[in-house]
C-alpha positions in Angstrom: 35.5 -128.5 25.9 32.3 -129.7 26.9 32.9 -128.9 30.5 33.8 -125.4 29.8 30.8 -124.8 27.7 28.4 -126.3 30.2 30.2 -124.1 32.9 29.8 -121.1 30.7 26.1 -121.6 30.4 25.5 -121.8 34.1 27.6 -118.7 34.6 26.1 -116.5 32.0 22.6 -117.6 33.3 23.7 -116.3 36.7 24.6 -113.0 35.2 20.8 -112.1 34.6 20.2 -112.5 38.3 19.9 -109.7 40.8 22.9 -108.7 43.0 23.4 -111.2 45.8 22.3 -110.1 49.2 25.2 -109.8 51.4 25.1 -111.6 55.0 26.2 -108.9 57.3 27.5 -109.3 60.9 27.1 -106.1 63.1 30.1 -105.3 65.2 30.8 -101.8 66.6 28.3 -100.3 64.4 29.5 -101.7 61.1 28.8 -104.7 59.0 31.1 -107.4 57.5 30.1 -108.7 54.1 30.2 -112.6 53.7 33.4 -113.4 51.7 31.9 -115.8 49.3 28.9 -113.5 48.3 31.3 -110.6 48.1 33.4 -112.7 45.7 30.4 -113.3 43.6 29.4 -109.7 43.7 32.7 -108.4 42.7 32.8 -110.7 39.5 29.3 -109.7 38.6 30.0 -106.0 38.9 33.1 -106.3 36.7 31.5 -108.3 34.1 29.4 -107.1 31.1 25.7 -107.3 32.1 23.5 -109.8 30.4 21.4 -107.1 28.6 24.5 -105.4 27.2 25.9 -108.4 25.3 22.3 -109.4 24.2 22.2 -105.9 22.8 25.3 -106.4 20.8 24.0 -109.6 19.5 20.7 -108.1 18.3 22.6 -105.3 16.5 24.6 -107.7 14.6 21.6 -109.8 13.8 20.0 -106.8 12.4 23.0 -106.1 10.3 23.3 -109.6 9.1 19.6 -110.4 8.5 18.5 -107.1 7.1 21.5 -105.0 5.9 23.4 -107.7 4.0 20.4 -109.5 2.5 18.9 -106.2 1.6 22.0 -105.0 -0.3 22.0 -108.4 -2.1 18.3 -108.2 -3.0 18.8 -104.7 -4.4 21.8 -105.9 -6.5 19.9 -108.8 -7.8 16.8 -106.7 -8.5 18.8 -104.2 -10.5 20.3 -107.1 -12.6 16.8 -108.6 -13.2 15.6 -105.1 -14.3 18.4 -104.7 -16.8 17.8 -108.2 -18.3 14.1 -107.6 -18.5 14.6 -104.2 -20.4 17.1 -106.1 -22.8 14.3 -108.7 -23.5 11.7 -106.3 -23.9 9.6 -108.0 -21.3 8.0 -107.3 -17.8 10.3 -108.1 -15.0 9.4 -111.3 -13.1 8.6 -111.4 -9.4 11.5 -112.4 -7.1 9.2 -113.9 -4.3 8.4 -116.5 -3.5 11.7 -118.3 -3.3 10.5 -121.7 -4.4 9.5 -122.2 -8.2 6.4 -124.6 -9.1 5.4 -125.9 -12.4 3.1 -122.9 -13.2 6.1 -120.7 -12.9 8.0 -122.7 -15.5 5.0 -122.5 -17.9 4.2 -118.8 -17.5 7.3 -117.0 -16.7 8.6 -114.8 -19.5 12.1 -115.5 -18.2 12.0 -118.8 -16.6 15.7 -119.7 -16.6 16.7 -116.4 -15.4 14.2 -116.1 -12.7 15.0 -119.6 -11.5 18.7 -118.5 -11.2 18.0 -115.4 -9.2 15.8 -117.1 -6.9 18.4 -119.8 -6.3 21.0 -117.3 -5.6 18.9 -115.5 -3.0 18.1 -118.8 -1.4 21.8 -119.7 -1.1 22.5 -116.3 0.5 20.0 -116.8 3.2 21.1 -120.4 3.8 24.6 -119.1 4.4 23.6 -116.1 6.4 21.6 -118.0 9.2 24.3 -120.2 10.1 26.8 -117.2 10.1 24.4 -115.4 12.4 24.3 -118.4 14.9 28.2 -118.4 14.8 28.3 -114.6 15.7 26.0 -115.0 18.5 27.9 -118.0 20.1 31.3 -115.9 19.6 29.6 -112.9 21.6 28.5 -115.3 24.0 31.8 -116.8 24.5 33.4 -113.5 24.7 31.3 -112.4 27.5 31.8 -115.7 29.3 35.4 -115.3 29.0 35.4 -111.9 30.8 33.2 -113.5 33.6 35.7 -116.4 33.9 38.7 -114.3 34.0 37.2 -112.0 36.6 36.4 -115.1 38.8 39.9 -116.6 38.4 41.6 -113.2 38.9 39.6 -112.2 42.0 42.2 -113.0 44.4 45.0 -111.2 42.5 43.1 -107.9 43.1 43.9 -107.9 46.9 47.1 -106.0 48.1 48.8 -106.5 51.3 46.5 -104.1 53.2 43.4 -106.1 51.7 44.9 -109.3 53.2 45.3 -107.5 56.6 41.7 -106.5 56.2 40.8 -110.1 55.7 42.7 -110.9 59.0 40.7 -108.1 60.6 37.3 -109.7 59.5 38.5 -113.1 60.9 38.2 -111.6 64.3 34.4 -111.9 64.0 33.5 -115.7 64.5 30.1 -116.8 63.3 28.8 -119.9 65.3 26.7 -121.3 62.5 25.2 -124.1 64.6 24.1 -121.8 67.4 23.4 -118.8 65.5 25.3 -116.8 68.0 28.0 -114.1 67.2 31.2 -114.1 69.0 32.0 -110.3 69.5 35.8 -109.6 69.6 37.0 -106.0 70.0 38.4 -104.4 67.0 41.7 -102.6 67.7 41.0 -98.9 67.3 44.8 -98.1 67.3 45.3 -99.2 63.6 43.4 -95.9 62.3 44.4 -96.5 58.6 43.3 -100.2 58.6 40.1 -99.3 60.6 39.3 -96.5 58.1 39.5 -99.0 55.2 37.4 -101.3 57.0 34.7 -98.9 57.8 34.6 -97.6 54.2 34.4 -101.1 52.7 31.3 -101.7 55.1 29.9 -98.6 54.1 29.9 -99.5 50.4 28.0 -102.7 50.9 24.3 -102.9 49.6 23.2 -103.4 53.1 24.4 -100.4 55.5 24.2 -100.8 59.2 21.0 -103.0 60.1 19.7 -102.5 56.6 19.4 -106.3 55.9 16.1 -106.1 58.0 14.3 -104.1 55.3 15.4 -103.8 51.6 13.1 -100.7 51.1 15.6 -98.4 53.2 17.2 -95.6 51.1 20.9 -95.5 51.2 21.2 -91.7 52.5 24.9 -92.2 53.3 26.1 -92.7 49.7 23.9 -89.7 48.4 26.1 -87.0 47.0 25.6 -83.4 48.3 27.3 -80.0 47.6 26.5 -76.8 49.4 27.8 -74.8 46.8 25.3 -76.1 43.9 22.9 -73.3 44.0 22.0 -71.2 40.9 20.8 -68.3 42.9 22.8 -65.2 44.2 22.2 -64.1 47.8 19.5 -61.5 46.8 17.6 -63.9 44.6 17.7 -66.5 47.3 15.9 -64.2 49.7 12.9 -64.0 47.2 13.1 -67.8 46.7 13.1 -68.5 50.5 10.1 -66.4 51.1 8.2 -68.3 48.1 9.2 -71.7 49.5 7.9 -70.8 52.9 4.8 -69.5 51.8 4.0 -72.7 49.9 4.3 -74.9 53.0 4.5 -78.0 50.8 4.0 -81.3 52.6 5.8 -84.1 51.0 4.4 -87.7 51.1 1.0 -86.2 52.1 -1.0 -88.8 50.1 1.2 -91.6 51.3 0.4 -90.8 54.8 -2.8 -89.3 54.8 -4.1 -91.6 57.6 -2.1 -91.7 60.8 -2.7 -92.5 64.5 -4.8 -89.7 66.3 -1.9 -88.9 68.6 1.5 -88.3 67.0 4.7 -86.3 67.1 5.9 -83.4 65.2 9.7 -83.7 64.9 11.6 -80.6 64.2 15.2 -80.7 62.9 17.5 -77.8 62.7 20.0 -78.3 59.9 23.2 -76.3 59.2 26.0 -77.7 57.1 27.2 -81.1 58.8 25.6 -83.0 56.1 27.4 -86.2 56.9 25.7 -86.2 60.3 22.5 -85.3 59.0 22.5 -88.4 56.6 23.2 -90.5 59.5 20.1 -88.9 61.4 17.8 -89.6 58.4 19.1 -93.2 58.1 18.4 -93.8 61.8 14.9 -92.1 61.4 13.8 -94.3 58.6 14.6 -97.5 60.7 12.5 -96.4 63.6 9.3 -98.0 64.5 6.1 -95.9 64.3 8.0 -93.1 62.3 5.3 -93.1 59.6 2.9 -91.4 61.9 5.0 -88.5 62.6 5.4 -85.0 60.8 9.1 -84.2 60.1 9.8 -80.5 59.7 13.3 -79.8 58.5 14.5 -76.3 59.0 17.5 -75.1 57.0 19.8 -72.1 57.2 21.7 -73.1 54.1 19.9 -73.5 50.7 21.5 -76.1 48.2 19.9 -78.0 45.4 21.4 -81.3 46.1 20.2 -81.2 49.9 16.8 -80.5 48.6 17.2 -83.5 46.3 18.2 -85.6 49.5 15.1 -84.4 51.2 13.0 -85.7 48.3 14.3 -89.2 48.9 12.5 -89.1 52.4 9.6 -91.7 52.0 9.1 -92.8 55.6 6.8 -90.0 56.8 5.3 -86.7 55.8 8.0 -83.9 55.4 8.0 -80.0 55.3 10.9 -78.1 54.6 11.3 -74.5 55.9 14.2 -72.0 55.3 15.5 -69.5 57.8 15.2 -66.3 55.9 18.1 -64.5 57.7 21.0 -66.7 57.4 24.6 -65.7 56.5 24.1 -67.2 53.2 21.4 -64.7 52.3 23.1 -61.8 53.9 26.9 -62.4 53.3 28.0 -58.8 53.6 25.3 -57.2 55.7 23.4 -57.5 58.9 22.4 -60.1 60.1 25.4 -61.5 58.5 28.8 -59.9 59.0 28.7 -56.4 57.9 31.8 -54.6 56.8 31.6 -51.8 59.4 30.8 -54.1 62.4 33.1 -53.8 65.3 35.7 -56.6 65.7 35.0 -59.1 68.4 37.8 -58.1 70.8 38.1 -54.5 70.2 37.7 -52.2 73.3 34.7 -50.0 73.7 36.8 -46.8 73.5 38.5 -47.9 70.3 35.1 -48.9 68.9 33.8 -45.4 69.6 37.0 -43.9 68.1 36.6 -45.8 64.8 32.8 -45.4 64.9 31.8 -48.9 64.0 28.2 -49.9 63.8 27.6 -51.6 67.0 30.1 -49.6 69.1 27.6 -48.9 71.9 26.4 -52.7 72.3 29.1 -55.0 73.4 28.2 -58.1 75.4 28.5 -58.5 79.1 32.1 -59.6 78.6 32.9 -56.5 76.5 33.0 -58.7 73.2 31.1 -57.4 70.1 28.8 -59.5 67.9 29.9 -62.5 65.9 27.4 -63.3 63.1 28.0 -67.0 62.8 27.5 -67.3 66.8 24.1 -65.5 66.9 22.7 -67.4 64.0 21.9 -70.6 65.9 19.7 -68.7 68.5 17.9 -66.7 65.9 17.3 -69.8 63.9 16.0 -71.8 66.8 13.5 -69.1 67.9 12.3 -68.4 64.3 11.8 -72.2 63.7 9.6 -72.7 66.9 7.4 -69.8 66.1 7.0 -71.2 62.7 6.1 -74.8 63.6 3.8 -73.6 66.7 2.0 -70.7 65.1 2.6 -70.5 61.4 2.7 -73.8 59.7 -0.9 -74.9 58.7 0.1 -78.6 59.2 1.3 -78.1 62.7 -0.3 -74.9 64.2 -3.1 -76.7 65.6 -1.4 -79.8 66.9 -1.9 -80.4 70.5 0.6 -83.4 70.9 4.4 -83.2 71.6 6.8 -81.3 69.4 10.2 -82.9 69.6 13.2 -80.6 68.8 16.4 -82.3 67.5 19.5 -81.2 65.5 21.5 -82.5 62.6 24.1 -84.4 64.7 21.7 -86.5 66.7 21.3 -90.4 66.2 18.0 -92.2 67.0 17.5 -95.6 68.4 14.9 -97.6 66.3 12.5 -97.5 69.5 12.8 -93.7 70.0 9.4 -92.9 68.6 7.6 -95.5 70.5 9.5 -94.6 73.7 8.4 -91.0 73.3 4.9 -91.9 72.9 5.1 -94.0 76.1 6.4 -90.9 78.0 3.5 -88.9 76.3 1.0 -91.5 77.6 2.6 -91.2 81.1 2.3 -87.6 81.3 -1.3 -87.8 80.4 -2.2 -90.4 82.8 0.2 -90.4 85.9 -1.0 -88.3 88.9 2.6 -87.1 89.3 2.5 -85.4 85.9 -0.6 -83.4 86.6 1.4 -80.3 87.4 4.6 -81.2 85.9 6.2 -83.0 83.1 6.3 -79.9 81.0 9.1 -81.2 78.8 9.7 -84.9 77.8 13.4 -85.9 77.1 14.6 -89.2 75.4 18.3 -88.1 74.8 21.3 -87.9 76.8 25.2 -87.0 76.5 26.2 -90.0 78.7 27.3 -93.1 76.8 27.4 -96.3 78.8 28.9 -99.1 76.5 27.9 -101.8 78.9 24.7 -103.7 78.7 22.0 -101.4 79.9 19.6 -102.2 82.7 16.4 -100.6 84.2 15.6 -99.2 80.6 12.1 -98.7 81.7 12.9 -96.2 84.3 12.0 -92.5 83.9 12.6 -89.6 86.3 10.7 -86.4 87.0 12.7 -83.3 88.0 13.7 -79.9 87.1 14.6 -79.2 83.5 18.3 -78.5 83.3 19.5 -77.1 79.9 22.7 -79.0 79.8 21.3 -82.4 80.4 17.8 -82.3 79.0 18.1 -80.3 75.7 18.7 -83.2 73.4 15.7 -84.9 72.0 13.3 -82.6 74.2 9.6 -82.4 73.3 7.4 -79.7 74.7 3.7 -79.0 74.4 1.7 -76.0 73.2 0.7 -75.1 76.6 4.4 -74.9 77.6 5.2 -72.9 74.3 2.3 -70.5 75.3 4.1 -69.9 78.7 7.4 -69.3 77.0 5.8 -66.8 74.5 4.9 -64.7 77.6 8.5 -64.1 78.2 9.6 -63.6 74.5 11.2 -60.0 75.4 13.5 -61.6 78.1 14.3 -64.5 75.7 15.4 -61.9 72.9 17.3 -59.6 75.4 19.0 -62.0 77.6 22.8 -61.8 76.9 23.4 -65.6 76.1 23.9 -66.9 72.4 22.7 -70.5 73.6 19.0 -70.9 73.1 18.7 -73.7 75.8 20.5 -71.7 78.4 18.3 -68.8 77.7 15.3 -71.0 78.1 16.7 -72.2 81.5 17.0 -68.5 82.4 13.3 -68.0 81.8 12.4 -71.2 83.6 14.0 -69.9 86.7 13.4 -66.0 86.4 10.2 -65.5 84.3 7.8 -68.5 84.1 5.2 -68.8 86.7 6.9 -72.1 87.8 10.2 -73.8 86.9 10.1 -76.2 84.0 9.8 -80.0 84.9 11.2 -82.7 82.8 10.1 -86.4 82.5 13.2 -88.2 81.2 14.3 -91.7 80.5 17.2 -93.1 82.5 18.4 -94.8 79.5 18.5 -92.7 76.3 16.8 -93.6 73.2 18.9 -91.2 71.1 22.4 -89.8 71.3 24.8 -86.8 70.3 27.3 -87.9 67.6 28.6 -84.6 66.7 32.5 -84.5 67.1 32.7 -81.0 65.2 30.5 -77.9 64.8 30.0 -74.7 66.8 31.9 -76.0 70.0 34.4 -78.2 68.3 37.4 -77.7 66.0 37.4 -81.0 64.2 36.7 -81.7 60.6 33.1 -82.8 60.3 33.7 -85.2 57.4 36.2 -87.4 59.1 34.7 -87.4 62.6 33.1 -90.8 63.0 34.5 -92.0 66.2 31.5 -91.3 68.6 29.1 -92.4 65.7 30.7 -95.9 65.6 30.5 -96.0 69.5 26.8 -95.1 69.5 25.9 -97.7 66.7 27.6 -100.3 68.9 25.6 -99.3 72.0 22.2 -99.4 70.2 23.0 -102.7 68.5 23.9 -104.5 72.0 20.9 -103.1 73.6 18.3 -103.0 70.9 16.0 -105.4 72.5 16.1 -103.8 76.0 15.4 -100.3 74.5 12.1 -101.6 72.9 10.4 -102.1 76.5 7.2 -100.3 76.4 6.9 -100.0 80.2 7.6 -96.8 82.0 8.4 -96.9 85.7 8.3 -93.5 87.1 10.5 -92.1 89.8 11.1 -88.7 91.3 14.4 -87.3 90.8 16.6 -85.0 93.3 18.4 -83.0 90.6 17.5 -79.4 90.8 18.1 -76.5 88.4 20.6 -73.8 89.4 20.8 -70.3 88.1 22.9 -70.6 84.8 26.0 -68.6 84.3 25.9 -66.0 81.5 27.7 -66.9 78.4 27.3 -63.5 76.5 27.5 -63.1 72.7 24.1 -61.6 72.6 24.4 -57.9 73.3 23.8 -56.3 70.1 20.5 -54.3 70.0 20.1 -55.3 66.3 19.8 -58.9 67.4 17.4 -58.0 70.2 15.2 -56.5 67.6 15.3 -59.1 64.9 14.5 -61.7 67.5 11.5 -59.9 68.7 10.4 -59.4 65.0 9.8 -63.3 64.8 7.4 -63.1 67.6 5.6 -59.9 66.5 5.1 -61.5 63.0 4.2 -64.9 64.2 1.0 -64.9 62.4 2.7 -63.7 59.1 5.4 -65.4 57.0 8.5 -63.5 57.1 
C-alpha cells in the first residue's frame, strides 16, 4: 500500500510535465519515435491532465467549504432569530466561535449562544477532514487511470502494430558511436509502409524538426477548398480589394534584412498537400528570414488563408489571380456554355456557331479553360511582382519562381545567393547568366559529389525552369516581346519563354545552374499526371532521403564555375493557345501593368 501511494505521487507529479520530446531517427525521409518515450506519451495523452482533476477538486472544495456550511449557518441563524423573538431580546452574535468570560456575563442568551457556536464549530471540524478525504479520493482516481493506461499500453497493439515494431527494429542505433546504421525499408509492403509513415507524421517532431522546436507543423493543418462564404461574383470584388491592399505580413518582425535578398514567388493551385510540404521545407532553410515570399493563388479558400497566416519565418504577401475558373465558373475566361468542344472539327464548329469556332489551335483543337489558366496566371503574376507590388517593384536582386509541388533543401537560399554573388563578380557572367537555377528533375540517390560545380550554358525550358531566378534586366527584355508571348500557340509558359529566347530576344537566354540541385520536384499528380494528389508521396519520400543523406555536402558555399556544352534547340509547338480571347486577356495584363486589375 505504501509503495503504491509513493508510486502514485511520482506519476501524478509527472502528469504536470510537458509532453516528452521524442528522439527521432531519420530514414528515407521519415522519423522513428523512441519506443520508451512513445510509451510515456501515449499514457500521458490518455490520462486526465493535472489541471482537470485539480479543477474538480477545487469545485468540490467550494461546495463543501461554502455551500454546506452556508446552509448550516442559515438554518442556525433562523433558529436563533426565533428563540430571540420568543424571549423578546436581541439576537446574539454568531461569530466568533469561541466564548470568553465576558460573553457569559453579558450575553442575553448565554446557554443558547454557546450551544449554537459549539454546533457550528463541530460542523467545521467534520467538514475539513471530509474535504481532505475527497481530495485524496479524486487524486487516487486520477492516478488509477494513469496506472491502468501504463499497464494496458501493450494491450492496445494489434498484429499490424507488432509488424510495425519489427519494421522499426530495422533501424539500429549505435549508441556508443552515435552512428545510425541505415537499412533499406521494403517499399513492396505498401499498407504497412503507409501506416509507418502515418505514425511518423503524427509525431511532435516531423522530419528534421527536432533541430528547432519553433517550427510550425504545416503538414497537420486542416484545409478545405470549399470553405468560402462568397459567391463567384462576390469573390471577384473581394479579390480586387485584397490585391489593392498589398498587405505584407510579418513586416515588423523582419523590418531589417540584408541589403541583397531574394523575392520568392510561389504559384499555388489546389495541390495543398504538396504546398504544405513546400512551406515546411522553406521554414527550415538557412537565411529564409531575409526573403520576401509572394504567394499567388488561383483558388480562394478561408482555411488556406489561415494556413498562410501561420507563416512566421519571413515577410509574406498574398496575391490572387483575378481571372480564375473559381471566379468565372460559367463564362470566359472560365468554361463558357457556348464554347466549342475541344475535339470538334472546324466545319462542325462553324455549323453549330460556337463562340470560338474560327480560332482553333495549331492542331485543330479548341480551347480548354483549365489548360490555359496556368499560362495566364504565370504571366499576370510576373507582371504583378515586377511592376505593381510596392514591396517588390523596385527590387533589383533575383526573383525566384517556384511552384506548389517543389521541395527545398535547407541550403537552397544560401546556394542561390552564392550564384548571385558569382554572377556579379565572375568575368564569364558579364554578358551571360541571365537566369540562375538551383533545381533539377534528376534524382541521384547515391552520395552526391562535386556539389560546388556550376555550369553556364543556354537556358533550356525542360531542364532549367525549376527554381529559376531572373533579374529585372532580363524581365525588361522579355517585356519587349510581350505580344509574341501572348500569341504564341503553346499553353506552357516556359516553352513560350524558350521560343522568345530563340526568336525574339536580342540574344539567347543563358543560365547559371548548379550541377547538384538544391530543390526538387515532388509532384506525382497535377496537370500532366492522372494520380491522386493526396496519396502521391513516393517521390517526396525519395527526395527527403536524398536531402538528408547529402545535407552537409549541399551546404558548401564554394562555387566552381564551368562552361557547359548544352545548347538550346527550337522547341516544338504544343498548341492549346489558339483562342483570340486568350491573346487579348494575356496582353491586357501587360497593358495594365501599372494598374491593379
